[in-house]
mmCIF file of the N, C-alpha and C atoms, coordinates in Angstrom:
data_MODEL
# 
_entry.id   MODEL 
# 
loop_
_atom_site.group_PDB 
_atom_site.id 
_atom_site.type_symbol 
_atom_site.label_atom_id 
_atom_site.label_alt_id 
_atom_site.label_comp_id 
_atom_site.label_asym_id 
_atom_site.label_entity_id 
_atom_site.label_seq_id 
_atom_site.pdbx_PDB_ins_code 
_atom_site.Cartn_x 
_atom_site.Cartn_y 
_atom_site.Cartn_z 
_atom_site.occupancy 
_atom_site.B_iso_or_equiv 
_atom_site.pdbx_formal_charge 
_atom_site.auth_seq_id 
_atom_site.auth_comp_id 
_atom_site.auth_asym_id 
_atom_site.auth_atom_id 
_atom_site.pdbx_PDB_model_num 
ATOM 1   N N  . MET A 1 1  ? 7.268   11.188 4.065   1.00 0.00 ? 1  MET A N  1 
ATOM 2   C CA . MET A 1 1  ? 7.653   10.867 2.656   1.00 0.00 ? 1  MET A CA 1 
ATOM 3   C C  . MET A 1 1  ? 6.161   10.251 2.268   1.00 0.00 ? 1  MET A C  1 
ATOM 4   N N  . ARG A 1 2  ? 5.607   10.886 1.199   1.00 0.00 ? 2  ARG A N  1 
ATOM 5   C CA . ARG A 1 2  ? 4.590   10.352 0.171   1.00 0.00 ? 2  ARG A CA 1 
ATOM 6   C C  . ARG A 1 2  ? 5.089   9.850  -1.132  1.00 0.00 ? 2  ARG A C  1 
ATOM 7   N N  . SER A 1 3  ? 4.337   8.608  -1.408  1.00 0.00 ? 3  SER A N  1 
ATOM 8   C CA . SER A 1 3  ? 4.831   7.940  -2.732  1.00 0.00 ? 3  SER A CA 1 
ATOM 9   C C  . SER A 1 3  ? 3.889   8.750  -3.716  1.00 0.00 ? 3  SER A C  1 
ATOM 10  N N  . THR A 1 4  ? 4.426   8.559  -5.117  1.00 0.00 ? 4  THR A N  1 
ATOM 11  C CA . THR A 1 4  ? 4.020   9.002  -6.213  1.00 0.00 ? 4  THR A CA 1 
ATOM 12  C C  . THR A 1 4  ? 3.135   7.895  -6.974  1.00 0.00 ? 4  THR A C  1 
ATOM 13  N N  . LEU A 1 5  ? 2.901   6.931  -5.988  1.00 0.00 ? 5  LEU A N  1 
ATOM 14  C CA . LEU A 1 5  ? 2.301   5.804  -6.525  1.00 0.00 ? 5  LEU A CA 1 
ATOM 15  C C  . LEU A 1 5  ? 0.710   5.966  -6.823  1.00 0.00 ? 5  LEU A C  1 
ATOM 16  N N  . SER A 1 6  ? 0.621   5.726  -8.241  1.00 0.00 ? 6  SER A N  1 
ATOM 17  C CA . SER A 1 6  ? -0.842  6.052  -8.558  1.00 0.00 ? 6  SER A CA 1 
ATOM 18  C C  . SER A 1 6  ? -1.031  4.929  -9.732  1.00 0.00 ? 6  SER A C  1 
ATOM 19  N N  . HIS A 1 7  ? -2.252  4.108  -9.601  1.00 0.00 ? 7  HIS A N  1 
ATOM 20  C CA . HIS A 1 7  ? -2.372  3.013  -10.359 1.00 0.00 ? 7  HIS A CA 1 
ATOM 21  C C  . HIS A 1 7  ? -4.085  3.084  -10.537 1.00 0.00 ? 7  HIS A C  1 
ATOM 22  N N  . ALA A 1 8  ? -4.516  2.546  -11.655 1.00 0.00 ? 8  ALA A N  1 
ATOM 23  C CA . ALA A 1 8  ? -5.973  2.530  -11.914 1.00 0.00 ? 8  ALA A CA 1 
ATOM 24  C C  . ALA A 1 8  ? -6.652  1.832  -10.829 1.00 0.00 ? 8  ALA A C  1 
ATOM 25  N N  . PHE A 1 9  ? -6.149  0.794  -10.415 1.00 0.00 ? 9  PHE A N  1 
ATOM 26  C CA . PHE A 1 9  ? -7.087  0.215  -9.177  1.00 0.00 ? 9  PHE A CA 1 
ATOM 27  C C  . PHE A 1 9  ? -7.173  1.161  -8.054  1.00 0.00 ? 9  PHE A C  1 
ATOM 28  N N  . LEU A 1 10 ? -6.527  2.050  -7.814  1.00 0.00 ? 10 LEU A N  1 
ATOM 29  C CA . LEU A 1 10 ? -6.861  2.952  -6.779  1.00 0.00 ? 10 LEU A CA 1 
ATOM 30  C C  . LEU A 1 10 ? -8.162  3.747  -7.018  1.00 0.00 ? 10 LEU A C  1 
ATOM 31  N N  . ASP A 1 11 ? -8.667  3.928  -8.237  1.00 0.00 ? 11 ASP A N  1 
ATOM 32  C CA . ASP A 1 11 ? -9.763  4.688  -8.608  1.00 0.00 ? 11 ASP A CA 1 
ATOM 33  C C  . ASP A 1 11 ? -10.971 3.759  -8.593  1.00 0.00 ? 11 ASP A C  1 
ATOM 34  N N  . LEU A 1 12 ? -11.021 2.588  -8.337  1.00 0.00 ? 12 LEU A N  1 
ATOM 35  C CA . LEU A 1 12 ? -12.302 1.790  -8.187  1.00 0.00 ? 12 LEU A CA 1 
ATOM 36  C C  . LEU A 1 12 ? -13.115 2.161  -6.973  1.00 0.00 ? 12 LEU A C  1 
ATOM 37  N N  . PRO A 1 13 ? -14.475 2.080  -7.365  1.00 0.00 ? 13 PRO A N  1 
ATOM 38  C CA . PRO A 1 13 ? -15.258 2.371  -6.442  1.00 0.00 ? 13 PRO A CA 1 
ATOM 39  C C  . PRO A 1 13 ? -15.147 1.526  -5.225  1.00 0.00 ? 13 PRO A C  1 
ATOM 40  N N  . SER A 1 14 ? -15.719 1.905  -3.973  1.00 0.00 ? 14 SER A N  1 
ATOM 41  C CA . SER A 1 14 ? -15.331 1.430  -2.828  1.00 0.00 ? 14 SER A CA 1 
ATOM 42  C C  . SER A 1 14 ? -15.844 -0.316 -2.701  1.00 0.00 ? 14 SER A C  1 
ATOM 43  N N  . GLU A 1 15 ? -16.828 -0.324 -3.534  1.00 0.00 ? 15 GLU A N  1 
ATOM 44  C CA . GLU A 1 15 ? -17.443 -1.973 -3.425  1.00 0.00 ? 15 GLU A CA 1 
ATOM 45  C C  . GLU A 1 15 ? -16.686 -2.878 -4.173  1.00 0.00 ? 15 GLU A C  1 
ATOM 46  N N  . GLN A 1 16 ? -15.892 -2.066 -5.332  1.00 0.00 ? 16 GLN A N  1 
ATOM 47  C CA . GLN A 1 16 ? -15.035 -3.178 -5.925  1.00 0.00 ? 16 GLN A CA 1 
ATOM 48  C C  . GLN A 1 16 ? -13.580 -3.027 -5.544  1.00 0.00 ? 16 GLN A C  1 
ATOM 49  N N  . ALA A 1 17 ? -13.238 -2.459 -4.393  1.00 0.00 ? 17 ALA A N  1 
ATOM 50  C CA . ALA A 1 17 ? -11.981 -2.303 -3.811  1.00 0.00 ? 17 ALA A CA 1 
ATOM 51  C C  . ALA A 1 17 ? -11.594 -3.486 -3.059  1.00 0.00 ? 17 ALA A C  1 
ATOM 52  N N  . PRO A 1 18 ? -10.246 -3.863 -3.074  1.00 0.00 ? 18 PRO A N  1 
ATOM 53  C CA . PRO A 1 18 ? -9.861  -5.159 -2.375  1.00 0.00 ? 18 PRO A CA 1 
ATOM 54  C C  . PRO A 1 18 ? -9.986  -4.932 -0.991  1.00 0.00 ? 18 PRO A C  1 
ATOM 55  N N  . ARG A 1 19 ? -10.433 -5.779 -0.213  1.00 0.00 ? 19 ARG A N  1 
ATOM 56  C CA . ARG A 1 19 ? -10.760 -5.519 1.398   1.00 0.00 ? 19 ARG A CA 1 
ATOM 57  C C  . ARG A 1 19 ? -9.926  -6.648 2.112   1.00 0.00 ? 19 ARG A C  1 
ATOM 58  N N  . GLU A 1 20 ? -9.294  -7.583 1.398   1.00 0.00 ? 20 GLU A N  1 
ATOM 59  C CA . GLU A 1 20 ? -8.481  -8.586 2.412   1.00 0.00 ? 20 GLU A CA 1 
ATOM 60  C C  . GLU A 1 20 ? -6.786  -8.148 2.267   1.00 0.00 ? 20 GLU A C  1 
ATOM 61  N N  . HIS A 1 21 ? -6.038  -8.896 3.422   1.00 0.00 ? 21 HIS A N  1 
ATOM 62  C CA . HIS A 1 21 ? -4.595  -8.556 3.196   1.00 0.00 ? 21 HIS A CA 1 
ATOM 63  C C  . HIS A 1 21 ? -4.040  -9.498 1.804   1.00 0.00 ? 21 HIS A C  1 
ATOM 64  N N  . LYS A 1 22 ? -3.703  -8.552 0.809   1.00 0.00 ? 22 LYS A N  1 
ATOM 65  C CA . LYS A 1 22 ? -3.034  -9.312 -0.255  1.00 0.00 ? 22 LYS A CA 1 
ATOM 66  C C  . LYS A 1 22 ? -1.501  -8.861 -0.193  1.00 0.00 ? 22 LYS A C  1 
ATOM 67  N N  . LEU A 1 23 ? -0.839  -9.740 -0.624  1.00 0.00 ? 23 LEU A N  1 
ATOM 68  C CA . LEU A 1 23 ? 0.874   -9.169 -0.894  1.00 0.00 ? 23 LEU A CA 1 
ATOM 69  C C  . LEU A 1 23 ? 1.062   -9.568 -2.314  1.00 0.00 ? 23 LEU A C  1 
ATOM 70  N N  . VAL A 1 24 ? 1.639   -8.671 -3.128  1.00 0.00 ? 24 VAL A N  1 
ATOM 71  C CA . VAL A 1 24 ? 1.864   -8.881 -4.289  1.00 0.00 ? 24 VAL A CA 1 
ATOM 72  C C  . VAL A 1 24 ? 3.594   -8.261 -4.345  1.00 0.00 ? 24 VAL A C  1 
ATOM 73  N N  . GLU A 1 25 ? 4.332   -8.892 -5.023  1.00 0.00 ? 25 GLU A N  1 
ATOM 74  C CA . GLU A 1 25 ? 5.684   -8.297 -5.213  1.00 0.00 ? 25 GLU A CA 1 
ATOM 75  C C  . GLU A 1 25 ? 5.892   -7.528 -6.472  1.00 0.00 ? 25 GLU A C  1 
ATOM 76  N N  . VAL A 1 26 ? 6.278   -6.446 -6.309  1.00 0.00 ? 26 VAL A N  1 
ATOM 77  C CA . VAL A 1 26 ? 6.747   -5.504 -7.582  1.00 0.00 ? 26 VAL A CA 1 
ATOM 78  C C  . VAL A 1 26 ? 8.261   -4.725 -7.670  1.00 0.00 ? 26 VAL A C  1 
ATOM 79  N N  . THR A 1 27 ? 8.567   -4.191 -8.584  1.00 0.00 ? 27 THR A N  1 
ATOM 80  C CA . THR A 1 27 ? 9.708   -3.409 -8.531  1.00 0.00 ? 27 THR A CA 1 
ATOM 81  C C  . THR A 1 27 ? 9.371   -1.904 -8.497  1.00 0.00 ? 27 THR A C  1 
ATOM 82  N N  . HIS A 1 28 ? 9.815   -1.472 -7.684  1.00 0.00 ? 28 HIS A N  1 
ATOM 83  C CA . HIS A 1 28 ? 9.895   0.071  -7.501  1.00 0.00 ? 28 HIS A CA 1 
ATOM 84  C C  . HIS A 1 28 ? 11.302  0.829  -7.501  1.00 0.00 ? 28 HIS A C  1 
ATOM 85  N N  . LYS A 1 29 ? 11.646  1.632  -8.324  1.00 0.00 ? 29 LYS A N  1 
ATOM 86  C CA . LYS A 1 29 ? 13.170  2.069  -8.313  1.00 0.00 ? 29 LYS A CA 1 
ATOM 87  C C  . LYS A 1 29 ? 14.149  0.993  -8.566  1.00 0.00 ? 29 LYS A C  1 
ATOM 88  N N  . SER A 1 30 ? 15.057  0.924  -7.496  1.00 0.00 ? 30 SER A N  1 
ATOM 89  C CA . SER A 1 30 ? 15.896  -0.212 -7.274  1.00 0.00 ? 30 SER A CA 1 
ATOM 90  C C  . SER A 1 30 ? 15.698  -1.099 -6.402  1.00 0.00 ? 30 SER A C  1 
ATOM 91  N N  . MET A 1 31 ? 14.495  -1.168 -5.875  1.00 0.00 ? 31 MET A N  1 
ATOM 92  C CA . MET A 1 31 ? 13.747  -2.256 -4.891  1.00 0.00 ? 31 MET A CA 1 
ATOM 93  C C  . MET A 1 31 ? 12.625  -3.162 -5.279  1.00 0.00 ? 31 MET A C  1 
ATOM 94  N N  . LEU A 1 32 ? 13.017  -4.356 -4.823  1.00 0.00 ? 32 LEU A N  1 
ATOM 95  C CA . LEU A 1 32 ? 11.885  -5.112 -4.803  1.00 0.00 ? 32 LEU A CA 1 
ATOM 96  C C  . LEU A 1 32 ? 10.970  -4.933 -3.674  1.00 0.00 ? 32 LEU A C  1 
ATOM 97  N N  . CYS A 1 33 ? 9.815   -4.762 -3.876  1.00 0.00 ? 33 CYS A N  1 
ATOM 98  C CA . CYS A 1 33 ? 8.916   -4.397 -2.950  1.00 0.00 ? 33 CYS A CA 1 
ATOM 99  C C  . CYS A 1 33 ? 7.501   -5.351 -2.866  1.00 0.00 ? 33 CYS A C  1 
ATOM 100 N N  . LYS A 1 34 ? 7.056   -5.435 -1.741  1.00 0.00 ? 34 LYS A N  1 
ATOM 101 C CA . LYS A 1 34 ? 5.745   -6.078 -1.470  1.00 0.00 ? 34 LYS A CA 1 
ATOM 102 C C  . LYS A 1 34 ? 4.569   -4.870 -1.477  1.00 0.00 ? 34 LYS A C  1 
ATOM 103 N N  . ILE A 1 35 ? 3.640   -5.125 -2.259  1.00 0.00 ? 35 ILE A N  1 
ATOM 104 C CA . ILE A 1 35 ? 2.427   -4.352 -2.159  1.00 0.00 ? 35 ILE A CA 1 
ATOM 105 C C  . ILE A 1 35 ? 1.535   -4.581 -1.189  1.00 0.00 ? 35 ILE A C  1 
ATOM 106 N N  . ARG A 1 36 ? 1.078   -3.774 -0.027  1.00 0.00 ? 36 ARG A N  1 
ATOM 107 C CA . ARG A 1 36 ? 0.310   -4.232 1.091   1.00 0.00 ? 36 ARG A CA 1 
ATOM 108 C C  . ARG A 1 36 ? -1.104  -3.365 1.095   1.00 0.00 ? 36 ARG A C  1 
ATOM 109 N N  . PHE A 1 37 ? -2.013  -3.920 1.179   1.00 0.00 ? 37 PHE A N  1 
ATOM 110 C CA . PHE A 1 37 ? -3.413  -3.153 1.328   1.00 0.00 ? 37 PHE A CA 1 
ATOM 111 C C  . PHE A 1 37 ? -3.706  -3.393 2.785   1.00 0.00 ? 37 PHE A C  1 
ATOM 112 N N  . PHE A 1 38 ? -4.275  -2.207 3.416   1.00 0.00 ? 38 PHE A N  1 
ATOM 113 C CA . PHE A 1 38 ? -4.679  -1.825 4.778   1.00 0.00 ? 38 PHE A CA 1 
ATOM 114 C C  . PHE A 1 38 ? -5.846  -1.324 4.683   1.00 0.00 ? 38 PHE A C  1 
ATOM 115 N N  . ASN A 1 39 ? -7.075  -1.837 5.235   1.00 0.00 ? 39 ASN A N  1 
ATOM 116 C CA . ASN A 1 39 ? -8.269  -0.964 5.238   1.00 0.00 ? 39 ASN A CA 1 
ATOM 117 C C  . ASN A 1 39 ? -8.219  -0.105 6.473   1.00 0.00 ? 39 ASN A C  1 
ATOM 118 N N  . GLU A 1 40 ? -9.146  0.921  6.520   1.00 0.00 ? 40 GLU A N  1 
ATOM 119 C CA . GLU A 1 40 ? -8.948  1.787  7.425   1.00 0.00 ? 40 GLU A CA 1 
ATOM 120 C C  . GLU A 1 40 ? -8.919  1.446  9.106   1.00 0.00 ? 40 GLU A C  1 
ATOM 121 N N  . ASN A 1 41 ? -9.370  0.367  9.285   1.00 0.00 ? 41 ASN A N  1 
ATOM 122 C CA . ASN A 1 41 ? -9.595  -0.164 10.712  1.00 0.00 ? 41 ASN A CA 1 
ATOM 123 C C  . ASN A 1 41 ? -8.065  -0.622 11.064  1.00 0.00 ? 41 ASN A C  1 
ATOM 124 N N  . GLU A 1 42 ? -7.573  -1.474 9.835   1.00 0.00 ? 42 GLU A N  1 
ATOM 125 C CA . GLU A 1 42 ? -6.261  -1.940 10.304  1.00 0.00 ? 42 GLU A CA 1 
ATOM 126 C C  . GLU A 1 42 ? -5.051  -1.020 10.219  1.00 0.00 ? 42 GLU A C  1 
ATOM 127 N N  . TRP A 1 43 ? -5.706  0.322  9.283   1.00 0.00 ? 43 TRP A N  1 
ATOM 128 C CA . TRP A 1 43 ? -4.452  1.094  9.495   1.00 0.00 ? 43 TRP A CA 1 
ATOM 129 C C  . TRP A 1 43 ? -4.319  2.006  10.867  1.00 0.00 ? 43 TRP A C  1 
ATOM 130 N N  . SER A 1 44 ? -5.643  2.112  11.425  1.00 0.00 ? 44 SER A N  1 
ATOM 131 C CA . SER A 1 44 ? -5.750  3.013  12.645  1.00 0.00 ? 44 SER A CA 1 
ATOM 132 C C  . SER A 1 44 ? -5.247  2.144  13.823  1.00 0.00 ? 44 SER A C  1 
ATOM 133 N N  . ALA A 1 45 ? -5.194  0.957  13.641  1.00 0.00 ? 45 ALA A N  1 
ATOM 134 C CA . ALA A 1 45 ? -4.712  0.010  14.606  1.00 0.00 ? 45 ALA A CA 1 
ATOM 135 C C  . ALA A 1 45 ? -3.197  -0.156 14.522  1.00 0.00 ? 45 ALA A C  1 
ATOM 136 N N  . LEU A 1 46 ? -2.585  0.077  13.723  1.00 0.00 ? 46 LEU A N  1 
ATOM 137 C CA . LEU A 1 46 ? -1.198  -0.001 13.444  1.00 0.00 ? 46 LEU A CA 1 
ATOM 138 C C  . LEU A 1 46 ? -0.439  1.189  14.094  1.00 0.00 ? 46 LEU A C  1 
ATOM 139 N N  . PRO A 1 47 ? 0.508   0.702  14.916  1.00 0.00 ? 47 PRO A N  1 
ATOM 140 C CA . PRO A 1 47 ? 1.117   1.920  15.825  1.00 0.00 ? 47 PRO A CA 1 
ATOM 141 C C  . PRO A 1 47 ? 1.932   2.848  14.489  1.00 0.00 ? 47 PRO A C  1 
ATOM 142 N N  . ILE A 1 48 ? 1.875   4.096  14.771  1.00 0.00 ? 48 ILE A N  1 
ATOM 143 C CA . ILE A 1 48 ? 2.588   4.957  13.674  1.00 0.00 ? 48 ILE A CA 1 
ATOM 144 C C  . ILE A 1 48 ? 4.026   4.619  13.589  1.00 0.00 ? 48 ILE A C  1 
ATOM 145 N N  . SER A 1 49 ? 4.803   4.068  14.519  1.00 0.00 ? 49 SER A N  1 
ATOM 146 C CA . SER A 1 49 ? 6.014   3.718  14.329  1.00 0.00 ? 49 SER A CA 1 
ATOM 147 C C  . SER A 1 49 ? 6.191   2.469  13.442  1.00 0.00 ? 49 SER A C  1 
ATOM 148 N N  . LYS A 1 50 ? 5.107   1.690  13.259  1.00 0.00 ? 50 LYS A N  1 
ATOM 149 C CA . LYS A 1 50 ? 4.901   0.384  12.373  1.00 0.00 ? 50 LYS A CA 1 
ATOM 150 C C  . LYS A 1 50 ? 4.720   0.592  11.115  1.00 0.00 ? 50 LYS A C  1 
ATOM 151 N N  . ARG A 1 51 ? 3.966   1.958  10.891  1.00 0.00 ? 51 ARG A N  1 
ATOM 152 C CA . ARG A 1 51 ? 3.274   2.006  9.554   1.00 0.00 ? 51 ARG A CA 1 
ATOM 153 C C  . ARG A 1 51 ? 4.530   2.209  8.417   1.00 0.00 ? 51 ARG A C  1 
ATOM 154 N N  . PRO A 1 52 ? 4.176   1.351  7.395   1.00 0.00 ? 52 PRO A N  1 
ATOM 155 C CA . PRO A 1 52 ? 4.869   1.714  5.996   1.00 0.00 ? 52 PRO A CA 1 
ATOM 156 C C  . PRO A 1 52 ? 5.145   3.211  5.672   1.00 0.00 ? 52 PRO A C  1 
ATOM 157 N N  . VAL A 1 53 ? 5.931   3.653  5.188   1.00 0.00 ? 53 VAL A N  1 
ATOM 158 C CA . VAL A 1 53 ? 6.374   5.232  4.797   1.00 0.00 ? 53 VAL A CA 1 
ATOM 159 C C  . VAL A 1 53 ? 5.750   5.170  3.417   1.00 0.00 ? 53 VAL A C  1 
ATOM 160 N N  . ASP A 1 54 ? 5.917   4.386  2.689   1.00 0.00 ? 54 ASP A N  1 
ATOM 161 C CA . ASP A 1 54 ? 5.778   4.434  1.082   1.00 0.00 ? 54 ASP A CA 1 
ATOM 162 C C  . ASP A 1 54 ? 4.058   4.320  0.808   1.00 0.00 ? 54 ASP A C  1 
ATOM 163 N N  . CYS A 1 55 ? 3.256   5.149  1.265   1.00 0.00 ? 55 CYS A N  1 
ATOM 164 C CA . CYS A 1 55 ? 1.860   4.671  1.177   1.00 0.00 ? 55 CYS A CA 1 
ATOM 165 C C  . CYS A 1 55 ? 0.761   5.755  0.195   1.00 0.00 ? 55 CYS A C  1 
ATOM 166 N N  . VAL A 1 56 ? -0.099  5.202  -0.248  1.00 0.00 ? 56 VAL A N  1 
ATOM 167 C CA . VAL A 1 56 ? -1.157  6.183  -0.734  1.00 0.00 ? 56 VAL A CA 1 
ATOM 168 C C  . VAL A 1 56 ? -2.605  5.929  -0.011  1.00 0.00 ? 56 VAL A C  1 
ATOM 169 N N  . HIS A 1 57 ? -3.240  6.843  0.316   1.00 0.00 ? 57 HIS A N  1 
ATOM 170 C CA . HIS A 1 57 ? -4.334  6.647  0.973   1.00 0.00 ? 57 HIS A CA 1 
ATOM 171 C C  . HIS A 1 57 ? -5.793  6.744  -0.038  1.00 0.00 ? 57 HIS A C  1 
ATOM 172 N N  . LYS A 1 58 ? -6.567  6.006  -0.233  1.00 0.00 ? 58 LYS A N  1 
ATOM 173 C CA . LYS A 1 58 ? -7.592  6.147  -1.035  1.00 0.00 ? 58 LYS A CA 1 
ATOM 174 C C  . LYS A 1 58 ? -8.914  5.928  -0.072  1.00 0.00 ? 58 LYS A C  1 
ATOM 175 N N  . PRO A 1 59 ? -9.559  7.590  0.119   1.00 0.00 ? 59 PRO A N  1 
ATOM 176 C CA . PRO A 1 59 ? -10.543 7.521  1.095   1.00 0.00 ? 59 PRO A CA 1 
ATOM 177 C C  . PRO A 1 59 ? -11.725 6.395  0.801   1.00 0.00 ? 59 PRO A C  1 
ATOM 178 N N  . GLY A 1 60 ? -12.288 5.652  1.740   1.00 0.00 ? 60 GLY A N  1 
ATOM 179 C CA . GLY A 1 60 ? -13.466 4.725  1.608   1.00 0.00 ? 60 GLY A CA 1 
ATOM 180 C C  . GLY A 1 60 ? -12.797 3.095  1.267   1.00 0.00 ? 60 GLY A C  1 
ATOM 181 N N  . THR A 1 61 ? -11.595 3.190  1.045   1.00 0.00 ? 61 THR A N  1 
ATOM 182 C CA . THR A 1 61 ? -10.867 2.041  0.582   1.00 0.00 ? 61 THR A CA 1 
ATOM 183 C C  . THR A 1 61 ? -9.983  1.530  1.379   1.00 0.00 ? 61 THR A C  1 
ATOM 184 N N  . GLY A 1 62 ? -9.068  2.475  1.845   1.00 0.00 ? 62 GLY A N  1 
ATOM 185 C CA . GLY A 1 62 ? -8.028  2.314  2.702   1.00 0.00 ? 62 GLY A CA 1 
ATOM 186 C C  . GLY A 1 62 ? -6.599  2.691  2.335   1.00 0.00 ? 62 GLY A C  1 
ATOM 187 N N  . TRP A 1 63 ? -5.502  2.010  2.727   1.00 0.00 ? 63 TRP A N  1 
ATOM 188 C CA . TRP A 1 63 ? -4.218  2.579  2.230   1.00 0.00 ? 63 TRP A CA 1 
ATOM 189 C C  . TRP A 1 63 ? -3.579  1.247  1.388   1.00 0.00 ? 63 TRP A C  1 
ATOM 190 N N  . VAL A 1 64 ? -2.583  1.954  0.340   1.00 0.00 ? 64 VAL A N  1 
ATOM 191 C CA . VAL A 1 64 ? -1.841  0.989  -0.421  1.00 0.00 ? 64 VAL A CA 1 
ATOM 192 C C  . VAL A 1 64 ? -0.366  1.459  -0.040  1.00 0.00 ? 64 VAL A C  1 
ATOM 193 N N  . CYS A 1 65 ? 0.295   0.320  0.428   1.00 0.00 ? 65 CYS A N  1 
ATOM 194 C CA . CYS A 1 65 ? 1.567   0.634  0.719   1.00 0.00 ? 65 CYS A CA 1 
ATOM 195 C C  . CYS A 1 65 ? 2.600   -0.206 -0.150  1.00 0.00 ? 65 CYS A C  1 
ATOM 196 N N  . LEU A 1 66 ? 3.922   0.314  -0.089  1.00 0.00 ? 66 LEU A N  1 
ATOM 197 C CA . LEU A 1 66 ? 4.888   -0.398 -0.671  1.00 0.00 ? 66 LEU A CA 1 
ATOM 198 C C  . LEU A 1 66 ? 5.839   -0.816 0.411   1.00 0.00 ? 66 LEU A C  1 
ATOM 199 N N  . GLN A 1 67 ? 6.302   -2.001 0.898   1.00 0.00 ? 67 GLN A N  1 
ATOM 200 C CA . GLN A 1 67 ? 7.305   -2.249 1.789   1.00 0.00 ? 67 GLN A CA 1 
ATOM 201 C C  . GLN A 1 67 ? 8.355   -3.093 1.058   1.00 0.00 ? 67 GLN A C  1 
ATOM 202 N N  . PRO A 1 68 ? 9.543   -2.599 1.190   1.00 0.00 ? 68 PRO A N  1 
ATOM 203 C CA . PRO A 1 68 ? 10.807  -3.103 0.586   1.00 0.00 ? 68 PRO A CA 1 
ATOM 204 C C  . PRO A 1 68 ? 11.249  -4.427 0.936   1.00 0.00 ? 68 PRO A C  1 
ATOM 205 N N  . VAL A 1 69 ? 11.648  -5.411 0.060   1.00 0.00 ? 69 VAL A N  1 
ATOM 206 C CA . VAL A 1 69 ? 12.065  -6.666 0.417   1.00 0.00 ? 69 VAL A CA 1 
ATOM 207 C C  . VAL A 1 69 ? 13.316  -6.769 0.141   1.00 0.00 ? 69 VAL A C  1 
ATOM 208 N N  . ALA A 1 70 ? 13.933  -6.324 -0.912  1.00 0.00 ? 70 ALA A N  1 
ATOM 209 C CA . ALA A 1 70 ? 15.403  -6.313 -1.413  1.00 0.00 ? 70 ALA A CA 1 
ATOM 210 C C  . ALA A 1 70 ? 15.699  -5.200 -2.346  1.00 0.00 ? 70 ALA A C  1 
ATOM 211 N N  . GLY A 1 71 ? 17.018  -5.397 -2.300  1.00 0.00 ? 71 GLY A N  1 
ATOM 212 C CA . GLY A 1 71 ? 17.739  -4.255 -3.619  1.00 0.00 ? 71 GLY A CA 1 
ATOM 213 C C  . GLY A 1 71 ? 18.052  -4.991 -4.526  1.00 0.00 ? 71 GLY A C  1 
ATOM 214 N N  . LEU A 1 72 ? 17.725  -4.404 -5.759  1.00 0.00 ? 72 LEU A N  1 
ATOM 215 C CA . LEU A 1 72 ? 17.997  -4.875 -7.017  1.00 0.00 ? 72 LEU A CA 1 
ATOM 216 C C  . LEU A 1 72 ? 19.562  -4.750 -7.690  1.00 0.00 ? 72 LEU A C  1 
ATOM 217 N N  . ASN A 1 73 ? 20.246  -3.911 -6.940  1.00 0.00 ? 73 ASN A N  1 
ATOM 218 C CA . ASN A 1 73 ? 21.495  -3.476 -7.515  1.00 0.00 ? 73 ASN A CA 1 
ATOM 219 C C  . ASN A 1 73 ? 22.589  -4.454 -7.312  1.00 0.00 ? 73 ASN A C  1 
# 
């Protein structure tokens, strides 16, 4: 399942892109989610079974993923 997540920060040149783990809470549909950034090495080291499902890949930058925290309904 691929996300339709698309934000301006995904289009930043690689040298301006976030490089550290950063957690930000946002709402997505009816869920409260954390946005998680993975660089290419972190993503490769993560077992497939542990990878978040709702992610967008930006080559040269890494992966931006939404991880559900709680339902809002």
